[in-house]
C-alpha positions as CSV (number, residue, x, y, z in Angstrom):
1,M,-23.3,11.3,29.5
2,P,-20.3,12.0,31.6
3,F,-18.3,9.2,33.1
4,S,-16.5,9.6,36.6
5,G,-13.7,7.4,35.6
6,L,-12.7,4.4,33.7
7,D,-14.4,2.0,36.2
8,N,-17.7,3.7,35.5
9,F,-17.0,3.6,31.7
10,V,-16.1,-0.2,32.0
11,K,-19.4,-1.1,33.8
12,T,-21.2,0.8,31.0
13,L,-19.3,-1.2,28.2
14,D,-20.0,-4.5,30.2
15,S,-23.8,-3.8,30.4
16,K,-23.9,-3.1,26.7
17,G,-22.1,-6.3,25.8
18,Q,-19.1,-4.3,24.5
19,L,-16.4,-5.7,26.9
20,V,-14.6,-8.9,27.4
21,R,-13.0,-9.5,30.7
22,V,-9.8,-11.5,30.3
23,K,-9.1,-13.3,33.7
24,E,-6.1,-15.5,32.5
25,Y,-2.7,-14.0,33.1
26,V,-1.5,-12.3,30.0
27,D,1.9,-10.7,29.9
28,P,2.0,-6.8,29.3
29,I,5.3,-7.6,27.4
30,Y,4.1,-8.5,23.8
31,E,1.2,-10.7,24.7
32,I,-1.5,-8.1,25.4
33,A,-0.6,-6.3,22.2
34,E,-0.8,-9.6,20.1
35,V,-4.2,-10.5,21.6
36,T,-5.4,-7.0,21.1
37,D,-4.1,-6.9,17.3
38,R,-6.3,-9.9,16.7
39,I,-9.4,-8.5,18.3
40,S,-9.2,-4.9,17.0
41,K,-8.8,-6.0,13.3
42,Q,-12.3,-7.7,13.2
43,Q,-14.6,-6.1,11.0
44,D,-16.6,-4.3,13.7
45,G,-13.5,-3.5,15.8
46,G,-14.0,-6.3,18.2
47,K,-14.8,-5.9,21.9
48,A,-13.1,-3.7,24.4
49,L,-10.7,-5.8,26.5
50,L,-10.1,-5.6,30.2
51,F,-7.1,-7.7,31.2
52,E,-7.7,-8.3,35.0
53,N,-4.5,-10.3,35.6
54,T,-1.5,-8.3,34.6
55,G,1.0,-9.1,37.3
56,T,0.3,-5.9,39.0
57,D,-2.4,-4.3,41.0
58,F,-3.9,-2.6,38.1
59,P,-6.1,-4.1,35.2
60,V,-5.5,-2.9,31.6
61,L,-8.2,-1.4,29.4
62,I,-7.5,-1.5,25.8
63,N,-9.5,-1.2,22.5
64,A,-12.0,0.9,24.5
65,F,-12.4,3.3,21.6
66,G,-12.3,0.7,18.8
67,S,-15.6,0.7,17.3
68,D,-18.2,3.3,16.1
69,E,-20.5,2.6,19.1
70,R,-17.8,2.7,21.7
71,I,-16.2,6.0,20.5
72,A,-19.6,7.6,20.3
73,L,-20.4,6.3,23.8
74,A,-17.2,7.8,25.1
75,L,-17.9,11.2,23.6
76,G,-21.4,11.1,25.0
77,V,-23.2,11.3,21.6
78,F,-25.7,9.1,19.8
79,N,-23.2,8.8,16.9
80,L,-20.4,10.8,15.5
81,D,-22.5,12.7,13.0
82,S,-24.7,13.9,15.9
83,A,-21.5,15.3,17.5
84,A,-20.6,17.2,14.2
85,A,-24.2,18.5,14.1
86,K,-23.8,19.7,17.6
87,I,-20.7,21.6,16.7
88,E,-22.4,23.0,13.5
89,E,-25.2,24.2,15.4
90,L,-23.0,26.0,17.9
91,F,-20.9,27.6,15.3
92,K,-23.9,28.9,13.3
93,H,-25.3,30.2,16.4
94,L,-22.3,32.1,17.4
95,T,-21.5,33.4,13.9
96,H,-25.0,34.4,12.8
97,P,-25.3,38.2,12.2
98,R,-27.3,40.0,14.9
99,H,-28.4,43.5,14.2
100,S,-31.4,44.0,16.5
101,L,-31.3,44.1,20.4
102,T,-33.7,41.2,20.5
103,S,-31.6,39.0,18.3
104,K,-28.4,39.8,20.4
105,L,-30.4,38.9,23.5
106,K,-31.1,35.5,22.0
107,I,-27.5,34.4,22.1
108,L,-27.3,34.9,25.9
109,P,-28.5,31.4,26.7
110,T,-26.0,30.0,24.4
111,L,-23.2,32.1,26.0
112,N,-24.4,30.8,29.4
113,R,-24.0,27.3,28.0
114,V,-20.5,27.9,26.9
115,A,-19.5,29.2,30.3
116,K,-20.5,25.8,31.8
117,W,-18.0,24.1,29.5
118,F,-14.9,25.9,31.0
119,P,-12.9,23.7,33.4
120,Q,-13.0,24.5,37.2
121,T,-10.2,24.1,39.6
122,V,-11.5,22.9,43.0
123,S,-9.6,22.9,46.3
124,G,-8.4,19.8,48.2
125,R,-7.4,16.5,46.8
126,G,-9.3,14.7,43.9
127,E,-10.2,11.0,43.4
128,C,-7.0,10.7,41.4
129,Q,-4.9,11.4,44.5
130,E,-6.5,8.8,46.9
131,V,-3.3,6.9,46.8
132,V,0.1,8.9,46.7
133,H,3.5,7.3,45.9
134,R,6.0,10.1,46.8
135,E,8.8,7.7,46.0
136,P,7.6,6.9,42.4
137,D,8.1,3.6,40.9
138,L,6.7,3.1,37.5
139,S,7.1,-0.6,37.6
140,I,3.8,-0.8,39.7
141,L,2.0,0.0,36.5
142,P,1.4,-2.7,33.7
143,I,3.0,-0.6,31.1
144,L,3.0,-2.4,27.8
145,K,5.9,-3.4,25.4
146,S,3.9,-4.1,22.3
147,W,6.3,-5.1,19.5
148,P,9.6,-7.0,19.5
149,Y,11.9,-4.0,18.3
150,D,10.2,-1.4,20.6
151,G,12.9,0.4,22.6
152,G,11.2,-0.5,25.7
153,R,7.9,-0.1,27.6
154,F,5.7,2.9,26.4
155,V,2.9,4.7,28.0
156,T,0.6,4.9,25.0
157,L,-2.5,7.0,26.3
158,P,-1.0,9.7,28.3
159,M,-2.7,13.1,28.5
160,V,0.3,15.3,29.1
161,N,-0.6,18.6,30.8
162,T,1.7,21.5,30.4
163,K,1.4,25.2,30.6
164,D,2.9,28.1,28.6
165,P,5.3,29.9,31.3
166,N,4.6,33.3,29.9
167,T,0.8,33.2,29.5
168,G,-0.1,30.4,31.9
169,I,-2.4,28.9,29.1
170,R,-2.7,25.2,29.4
171,N,-2.2,22.5,26.8
172,V,-3.2,18.7,27.0
173,G,-1.3,16.7,24.4
174,M,-0.7,13.0,23.7
175,Y,3.0,12.2,23.6
176,R,4.2,8.6,24.1
177,M,6.5,8.0,27.0
178,Q,9.3,5.3,26.9
179,V,10.2,4.1,30.4
180,F,13.9,4.1,31.1
181,T,14.0,3.5,34.8
182,E,11.5,3.5,37.8
183,A,11.4,7.4,37.7
184,L,12.5,8.4,34.3
185,T,10.8,8.3,30.8
186,G,11.1,9.9,27.6
187,M,8.8,12.9,26.4
188,H,8.3,12.2,22.7
189,W,6.8,15.5,21.4
190,H,7.5,16.5,17.8
191,R,8.7,20.1,17.0
192,H,5.2,21.2,15.7
193,K,3.4,20.2,18.9
194,T,2.3,22.7,21.6
195,G,4.2,20.8,24.4
196,A,7.4,21.1,22.4
197,R,6.8,25.1,22.1
198,H,6.2,25.2,25.8
199,F,9.4,23.3,26.4
200,N,11.4,25.9,24.3
201,E,9.8,28.7,26.2
202,Y,11.1,27.2,29.5
203,K,14.4,26.6,27.9
204,K,14.6,30.4,27.2
205,L,13.9,31.1,30.7
206,G,16.3,28.6,32.1
207,K,13.7,26.9,34.2
208,K,12.4,23.4,34.7
209,M,9.1,22.6,33.0
210,P,6.5,21.0,35.3
211,I,4.3,18.4,33.8
212,A,1.5,16.3,35.0
213,V,0.5,13.2,33.0
214,A,-3.1,12.0,33.5
215,L,-4.4,8.5,32.6
216,G,-8.0,7.5,32.4
217,G,-10.8,9.5,33.9
218,D,-13.7,10.2,31.7
219,P,-12.7,8.7,28.3
220,V,-13.6,12.1,26.6
221,Y,-10.5,13.7,28.2
222,T,-8.3,11.1,26.4
223,Y,-10.0,12.0,23.0
224,A,-9.8,15.6,23.7
225,A,-5.9,15.3,24.1
226,T,-5.7,13.8,20.6
227,A,-7.9,16.6,19.0
228,P,-6.4,18.9,16.5
229,L,-7.3,22.1,18.4
230,P,-5.6,25.3,17.6
231,D,-2.8,26.5,19.8
232,N,-3.9,28.2,23.2
233,I,-7.3,26.5,22.9
234,D,-7.8,24.5,26.2
235,E,-8.6,20.8,25.5
236,Y,-10.7,20.7,28.6
237,I,-13.1,23.0,27.1
238,L,-13.7,20.6,24.2
239,A,-14.1,17.9,26.7
240,G,-16.6,20.0,28.7
241,F,-18.5,20.8,25.4
242,L,-18.8,17.1,24.5
243,R,-19.8,15.8,27.9
244,N,-22.1,18.9,28.4
245,K,-20.4,19.2,31.9
246,K,-17.4,21.2,33.0
247,V,-14.3,19.3,33.9
248,R,-13.3,19.6,37.5
249,L,-9.6,19.9,38.0
250,V,-7.3,19.7,41.1
251,K,-3.6,20.8,41.6
252,G,-0.8,18.2,41.5
253,I,0.8,17.1,44.8
254,T,4.4,18.1,43.6
255,V,3.8,20.3,40.6
256,D,1.8,23.4,39.9
257,I,-0.3,21.7,37.2
258,E,-4.0,20.9,37.3
259,V,-5.3,17.5,36.3
260,P,-8.7,16.0,36.1
261,Y,-10.3,15.4,39.6
262,D,-11.6,11.9,38.5
263,A,-8.5,10.7,36.4
264,D,-7.5,7.1,37.3
265,I,-3.7,7.6,37.5
266,V,-1.5,10.7,37.5
267,I,2.3,10.8,36.8
268,E,3.8,14.2,38.1
269,G,7.4,15.4,37.2
270,Y,9.4,17.8,35.2
271,V,11.6,18.2,32.2
272,D,14.8,20.0,32.7
273,P,15.9,21.9,29.5
274,S,19.5,21.7,30.7
275,D,19.4,17.9,30.5
276,D,21.0,16.0,27.8
277,L,18.4,14.5,25.4
278,A,17.7,10.8,25.7
279,W,17.9,8.3,22.9
280,E,14.3,7.3,22.5
281,G,12.6,4.6,20.5
282,P,12.1,2.6,18.2
283,F,8.5,2.3,18.5
284,G,5.9,0.4,16.4
285,D,3.8,3.4,15.3
286,H,0.3,4.1,13.9
287,T,1.8,4.2,10.4
288,G,2.3,0.5,10.5
289,F,6.0,1.0,10.4
290,Y,8.4,1.5,13.2
291,S,9.4,5.1,14.0
292,L,13.1,5.0,14.5
293,A,15.0,6.1,17.5
294,D,15.9,9.8,18.0
295,W,16.7,12.3,20.7
296,Y,14.0,13.5,22.9
297,P,13.6,15.2,26.5
298,R,13.9,13.3,29.7
299,F,10.8,13.4,32.0
300,H,11.7,13.0,35.7
301,V,9.0,11.5,37.8
302,T,8.5,13.1,41.2
303,C,5.1,11.4,42.3
304,I,2.5,8.9,41.3
305,T,-1.1,9.2,42.4
306,H,-4.1,7.2,41.6
307,K,-7.6,6.0,42.5
308,R,-8.0,3.0,45.0
309,N,-9.8,1.3,42.0
310,A,-7.7,2.5,39.3
311,I,-7.6,1.0,35.8
312,Y,-4.6,1.4,33.6
313,P,-5.6,2.6,30.0
314,A,-3.6,1.6,27.1
315,T,-3.7,1.4,23.2
316,I,-1.6,-0.3,20.6
317,V,-0.9,1.1,17.1
318,G,0.6,-0.6,14.0
319,V,-0.7,-1.9,10.6
320,P,-4.3,-0.6,10.3
321,P,-7.0,-1.1,11.2
322,M,-6.7,-0.6,15.0
323,E,-8.3,1.3,17.7
324,D,-7.0,4.6,16.5
325,K,-8.9,4.2,13.3
326,Y,-12.0,5.0,15.2
327,M,-10.4,8.0,17.0
328,A,-9.4,9.4,13.8
329,R,-12.9,9.0,12.4
330,A,-14.3,11.0,15.3
331,T,-11.8,13.7,14.5
332,E,-12.9,13.6,10.9
333,R,-16.5,13.9,11.7
334,I,-16.3,16.5,14.5
335,F,-14.1,18.9,12.6
336,I,-15.6,18.8,9.3
337,S,-18.2,21.5,10.5
338,P,-15.5,24.1,11.5
339,I,-13.8,23.5,8.3
340,K,-16.9,24.1,6.2
341,I,-18.0,27.1,8.2
342,A,-14.9,28.9,8.9
343,M,-12.6,28.1,6.0
344,L,-14.0,26.2,3.0
345,P,-17.8,26.5,2.7
346,E,-17.7,24.5,-0.7
347,V,-16.6,21.4,1.3
348,V,-19.5,18.9,1.8
349,D,-17.8,15.9,3.4
350,M,-14.4,14.4,3.9
351,N,-13.1,11.0,4.5
352,L,-9.7,10.0,6.0
353,P,-9.7,6.3,5.2
354,E,-7.9,3.9,7.6
355,E,-5.5,3.0,4.8
356,G,-4.0,6.5,5.1
357,V,-3.4,6.3,8.8
358,A,-5.3,9.6,9.4
359,H,-3.1,11.9,7.3
360,N,-1.6,10.0,4.2
361,I,-5.0,9.9,2.3
362,A,-7.8,12.5,2.2
363,I,-10.8,12.3,0.1
364,V,-12.8,15.6,-0.1
365,K,-16.2,16.1,-1.5
366,I,-17.0,19.7,-2.7
367,E,-19.9,21.6,-4.2
368,K,-18.0,22.8,-7.3
369,S,-19.0,26.1,-8.9
370,Y,-16.0,27.3,-10.8
371,P,-12.9,26.0,-12.6
372,G,-9.8,25.2,-10.6
373,Q,-11.9,24.9,-7.2
374,A,-10.4,21.6,-6.5
375,Y,-7.0,23.1,-6.4
376,K,-8.3,26.0,-4.2
377,V,-9.6,23.5,-1.7
378,G,-6.4,21.4,-1.8
379,H,-4.3,24.5,-1.0
380,G,-6.6,25.7,1.7
381,L,-6.6,22.2,3.5
382,W,-2.8,21.7,3.1
383,G,-2.5,25.1,5.1
384,A,-4.8,24.2,7.9
385,G,-3.5,22.6,11.1
386,Q,-2.7,19.1,10.9
387,M,-4.0,18.7,7.4
388,M,-0.6,20.1,6.5
389,F,0.7,16.6,6.9
390,N,-1.6,15.2,4.2
391,K,0.3,13.5,1.2
392,I,-2.5,12.4,-1.2
393,M,-5.7,14.2,-1.7
394,I,-8.6,13.3,-4.0
395,V,-11.3,15.8,-4.8
396,T,-14.6,14.7,-6.0
397,D,-18.1,16.3,-6.9
398,S,-20.9,16.3,-4.3
399,D,-22.7,13.3,-5.9
400,V,-19.9,10.9,-5.0
401,D,-19.9,9.0,-1.8
402,V,-16.4,9.7,-0.5
403,H,-16.8,6.8,2.0
404,C,-17.2,4.2,-0.7
405,T,-13.8,3.7,-2.3
406,K,-15.1,2.2,-5.5
407,D,-17.4,5.2,-5.9
408,V,-14.3,7.4,-5.7
409,A,-12.3,5.1,-8.0
410,R,-15.0,5.3,-10.6
411,A,-15.1,9.1,-10.3
412,I,-11.2,9.1,-10.9
413,T,-11.8,6.8,-14.0
414,K,-14.5,8.9,-15.4
415,N,-13.2,12.5,-14.7
416,Y,-9.4,12.3,-14.2
417,N,-6.9,13.0,-16.9
418,P,-3.5,12.3,-15.2
419,L,-1.7,14.8,-17.6
420,Y,-3.9,17.8,-16.7
421,D,-5.7,17.1,-13.4
422,T,-2.7,16.3,-11.3
423,L,-1.2,18.8,-8.9
424,I,2.3,17.8,-7.4
425,S,3.2,20.1,-4.5
426,R,5.6,20.1,-1.5
427,G,5.2,20.8,2.1
428,P,5.6,19.7,5.6
429,L,5.1,16.0,6.3
430,D,4.5,14.3,9.7
431,I,7.9,13.5,11.3
432,L,6.9,9.8,11.4
433,D,6.8,9.8,7.5
434,H,9.7,7.6,6.5
435,S,9.3,8.1,2.6
436,S,10.8,11.5,1.9
437,N,14.4,12.0,1.2
438,K,14.6,14.5,4.1
439,P,12.6,14.2,7.5
440,A,9.5,16.3,7.9
441,I,9.3,17.8,4.4
442,G,8.3,16.1,1.1
443,G,5.9,15.9,-1.9
444,K,2.2,15.9,-2.1
445,I,-0.2,15.2,-4.8
446,L,-3.9,16.3,-5.6
447,I,-6.0,14.2,-7.9
448,D,-8.8,16.3,-9.3
449,A,-11.7,13.8,-9.9
450,T,-14.4,16.4,-10.4
451,V,-16.3,17.0,-13.6
452,K,-14.5,19.6,-15.5
453,F,-15.8,22.9,-16.6
454,S,-15.3,24.1,-20.2
455,E,-12.2,26.0,-19.2
456,E,-10.6,22.7,-17.5
457,Q,-11.5,20.3,-20.2
458,S,-8.7,18.5,-22.0
459,I,-8.4,15.9,-24.7
460,G,-8.7,12.2,-23.5
461,V,-10.4,12.7,-20.2
462,E,-13.2,10.4,-20.8
463,S,-13.1,6.8,-19.2
464,I,-11.5,4.3,-21.4
465,V,-12.9,0.8,-21.0
466,L,-10.0,-1.8,-21.0
467,D,-10.3,-5.4,-21.5
468,P,-8.7,-7.1,-18.5
469,E,-7.8,-10.3,-20.4
470,K,-6.1,-8.2,-23.1
471,V,-4.2,-6.2,-20.6
472,S,-3.1,-9.3,-18.7
473,A,-1.9,-11.0,-21.9
474,H,0.2,-7.9,-22.7
475,L,1.7,-7.8,-19.2
476,K,2.8,-11.4,-19.5
477,Q,5.0,-10.2,-22.3
478,V,7.2,-8.1,-19.9
479,S,10.3,-10.3,-19.6
480,E,12.2,-8.6,-16.8
481,G,11.3,-6.9,-13.4
482,L,7.7,-7.8,-13.3
483,S,6.9,-10.2,-10.4
484,D,3.2,-10.3,-10.6
485,F,0.1,-8.2,-11.4
486,N,-3.5,-7.7,-10.6
487,V,-6.0,-6.3,-13.2
488,S,-9.2,-7.2,-11.5
489,L,-10.2,-3.6,-10.9
490,L,-10.6,-3.2,-14.7
491,S,-13.4,-5.6,-14.5
492,E,-15.2,-3.2,-12.1
493,G,-14.9,-0.3,-14.3
494,I,-12.0,1.1,-12.4
495,S,-9.0,2.1,-14.5
496,V,-6.2,1.0,-12.1
497,V,-3.7,-2.0,-12.5
498,I,-1.4,-3.0,-9.5
499,I,2.2,-4.4,-10.4
500,S,4.8,-5.9,-8.2
501,I,8.4,-5.8,-8.7
502,D,11.3,-7.9,-7.3
503,K,13.8,-5.1,-6.3
504,S,16.1,-7.6,-4.5
505,N,17.2,-8.9,-7.9
506,G,18.0,-5.5,-9.2
507,G,14.6,-4.5,-10.4
508,V,14.3,-0.9,-11.2
509,V,10.9,0.7,-11.1
510,R,11.4,3.3,-13.9
511,A,12.8,0.5,-16.3
512,L,9.8,-1.7,-15.5
513,A,7.4,1.2,-16.2
514,Q,9.1,1.7,-19.5
515,S,8.7,-2.0,-20.4
516,I,5.0,-1.7,-19.3
517,V,4.4,1.2,-21.6
518,G,6.1,-0.8,-24.4
519,V,3.7,-3.6,-24.2
520,L,0.5,-1.8,-23.4
521,G,0.9,1.2,-25.7
522,E,-2.6,3.0,-26.0
523,S,-4.1,0.4,-23.7
524,L,-2.7,1.9,-20.6
525,P,-4.9,2.5,-17.5
526,K,-5.1,5.7,-15.9
527,I,-3.1,4.7,-12.9
528,I,-0.5,1.9,-12.3
529,V,0.6,1.2,-8.8
530,I,3.9,-0.6,-8.2
531,V,4.7,-2.4,-4.8
532,D,7.2,-4.9,-3.7
533,K,6.8,-8.6,-4.6
534,E,6.0,-9.6,-1.1
535,I,2.8,-7.6,-1.0
536,P,-0.4,-9.6,-1.7
537,L,-2.0,-7.9,-4.7
538,D,-5.4,-9.1,-4.0
539,R,-5.5,-7.3,-0.6
540,I,-6.3,-3.9,-2.1
541,P,-6.5,-2.2,1.4
542,I,-3.0,-3.5,2.2
543,V,-1.8,-2.2,-1.2
544,A,-3.2,1.1,-0.6
545,W,-1.7,1.4,3.0
546,Y,1.6,0.1,1.9
547,T,1.8,2.5,-1.0
548,A,0.6,5.6,0.7
549,G,3.0,5.0,3.5
550,N,6.0,4.5,1.1
551,V,5.4,7.1,-1.6
552,D,6.9,10.6,-1.7
553,P,4.6,11.9,-4.6
554,E,7.1,14.4,-5.8
555,R,9.7,11.7,-6.3
556,D,7.5,8.6,-6.8
557,C,4.7,9.8,-9.1
558,F,5.5,10.0,-12.8
559,Y,4.0,9.7,-16.3
560,A,4.2,7.0,-18.8
561,E,6.4,7.9,-21.8
562,C,7.6,6.4,-24.9
563,D,9.5,8.0,-27.9
564,D,8.9,11.4,-26.3
565,V,5.2,10.8,-26.2
566,R,3.6,11.3,-22.7
567,F,0.6,9.0,-22.1
568,A,-2.2,9.9,-19.8
569,C,-1.3,7.2,-17.3
570,L,0.2,8.0,-13.8
571,F,2.7,5.6,-12.2
572,I,2.8,5.5,-8.4
573,D,5.8,3.8,-7.0
574,G,4.9,2.3,-3.6
575,T,7.9,0.2,-3.1
576,Q,10.5,0.3,-0.4
577,K,13.2,2.6,-1.4
578,T,16.9,1.4,-1.3
579,I,20.4,3.2,-1.7
580,E,21.1,0.8,-4.6
581,S,18.0,1.3,-6.8
582,D,16.8,4.7,-5.6
583,N,19.8,6.4,-4.1
584,F,17.6,6.6,-0.8
585,K,20.0,7.4,2.1
586,R,17.8,7.5,5.1
587,D,17.1,4.3,7.2
588,W,13.9,2.6,6.1
589,P,11.8,1.1,8.9
590,N,10.4,-2.5,9.2
591,I,6.6,-3.2,9.2
592,V,5.3,-3.7,12.6
593,T,4.6,-7.3,13.4
594,S,4.8,-9.5,16.4
595,S,7.6,-12.1,16.6
596,R,6.9,-15.8,15.5
597,E,7.5,-16.7,19.2
598,T,4.8,-14.3,20.5
599,V,2.4,-15.5,17.8
600,Q,2.9,-19.1,18.8
601,K,2.4,-18.4,22.5
602,V,-0.9,-16.6,22.0
603,D,-2.1,-19.3,19.8
604,S,-1.4,-21.9,22.5
605,M,-3.3,-19.8,25.1
606,W,-6.1,-18.7,22.9
607,D,-8.7,-21.3,24.2
608,R,-8.1,-20.1,27.9
609,L,-8.8,-16.3,27.2
610,G,-12.5,-16.5,26.8
611,L,-12.5,-14.7,23.5
612,G,-14.6,-16.9,21.4
613,G,-13.4,-18.7,18.2
614,F,-9.7,-18.8,17.3
615,I,-8.4,-15.7,15.3
616,D,-5.3,-15.9,13.3
617,S,-2.6,-13.4,14.0
618,P,-2.6,-10.5,11.4
619,S,1.4,-10.5,11.7
620,T,1.6,-13.8,9.9
621,Q,1.0,-12.1,6.4
622,F,3.9,-9.9,6.9
623,L,6.4,-12.1,8.9
624,G,8.1,-13.1,5.5
625,I,8.6,-9.5,4.5
626,V,10.2,-8.0,7.7
627,N,13.9,-8.0,8.6
628,Q,14.4,-10.2,11.7
629,D,17.3,-8.2,13.0
630,G,15.6,-5.0,14.2
631,A,13.5,-2.1,13.5
632,I,15.3,-1.0,10.4
633,S,14.5,-2.8,7.3
634,K,17.7,-2.2,5.4
């Protein structure tokens, strides 16, 4: 059902037992983030949190999207698959061939429904403009500073409304905003984002770019701002479709930009292309690592408006899982149907696991009917919208549950020959990716875990059952470089071994790999993953996240070789790269954690927060790894 604002959504969450009201004062500087990190990493995503005492007139709502139930509720659907089915039905109805007049007339009711999803601009002021601050001061808002090396406070759930100056077509994007002064922020849009394209058009015209930043309102607006829609498709149409009710808009007070009538808070202003860029960041990002400081446009605030009972929405991002996991899952479910219908009909399902932070890992299930089809699908997806940022793609047959990692791993074990079923490619990467030698471009890998046709079959593709105790005994013979190992997956029929290395003592990954080949010989598993010694090898999800974030497949995926013989074993180097051992010349970011002081402060106040039994800080497992001097690890 549509919500008339965050207050309405909060009441619904409360009635369903999905909300905890925190009445104790919790500081928006570090403390709200630390509390939320503990809650959001619970198995079910924990509860939504409403911090009612923030030192301002505005409560903070956070982790509102942080469970399957809450994201579905926010989108007005029974579950995420029902949203996908709704879109699939619409696509089929609109694209079905219609030859007779009768069949053409049957589409009229659908077209009438579509018209009702288009946003409508209404006259007068909206609820979002009940209170107007013409002398804007951002300090009235409880804007969070989440992590110790963040460059400042950041607005983290902004719906940034812009227009193409040539066509007037609107875009609603989500670009973080670092607060510099009471009326100045950064505008962190990447070069591939529509907002950045609009900015470049204003720059060509020599005009200031008006912007209106909406916060809150119906939570479906926030999701729509994150959705990977094609350029020139209005996000409020998607919002209208999902809520089954058009979005009402009103014009801003000081800018000619429309915003949702029922938004909670609106920040109006402009970006002047003639301004010098601002040094923005660092920021503890959704990758689990800091995105480092860089130059971005300045956003000048001209007015702040809000409802009388406005709630400030926020989110935090960092080491997964967090709230953004469920928003990414919604995108995965909702946009699978357009991919199947419009691009790749052989695609049955897709999983973007949380360890891949939305784009690093994609597992794709296909209905295979000809040789080489896995590669066709891979190339197609790497050329489709934000899937261009994917680094690691695994393609399986239709009988594999792509949402069960062990099923996928066993399919790799059974069907994958590293020598013949690996595709290394190159293409765009997310600007936040720190692993590549150059920003925004790097390697990609596709692992074909499908059953092979006769034209694809190669020698040695069959699964080789390895004895964990035997492999363990051999690895203990490696005298230099190896810090620890985990062979437990072999006991589950999964041909993967995890190794750690101490690079601080001069350990070199390629040399260690050569030693491992020497002791294991023909007893090599299909995949060996190498990480830094500080990573707990028994925490497989942490290993997967860390490796996926740190690997550039073109540079870091290589085969086992000995005496000019190449073995069917793929090494994946998931370690931090250094100039000494890897000739890596970019700055390498720290893992995102709270400080020890913040952890201890929240520990001491936990019993007063009304959040149930004590939860240890997720940061403690990484505090021994991170450099304590800033966002840069080396």
